[in-house]
C-alpha positions, 0 to 999 in steps of 0.5 A: 457228327457222323461216322464214315458210312461203309460201302457193300463189296458189290457197289463198285461192280454194280457202279460199274456195271450201270456205267457200262450200260450207259453206252448202250442207253441214256442212264447216268449214275452218281454215287452218293454213299459218302452223303450219310444221314441214311441217304441211299448209296447211288442215284440213278437217272433214267428217262428223266427221272431219278432213282434213289437206290440203297445197295446191299450185298446179297451174299451177306447173311440177312441180318447184315443187309438190314437197313442201318437206323439211319437208312431206315429212317430216311426210308421211312421219311422220304416221300418220294422213290427209294429201292434197296437193291443187291444186284445190277438186274434188280436195279434195272428192274427198279428203273424199268430198264430191260438191258441185254448187252 
């Protein structure tokens, strides 16, 4: 049985920013941090593609931003796209969106 996963302090703000951006571009975001087993924190849909994003807090020291063993296992075994990001802008870059409000 897996222990309850923790979310980084910046996750709520990033999700809120993505949902705010969805007012201007066709974009969707679904929080998946409770899935467990190393599955990424959010899935972002943009232009018919799905982007798996693991969120890490850039304010934490590098040692605290490392992937957990489960996350690392998922990333290494997943045969599709998966990225680790710490900011809204990093996610926009991953999905290929230039956005200015």
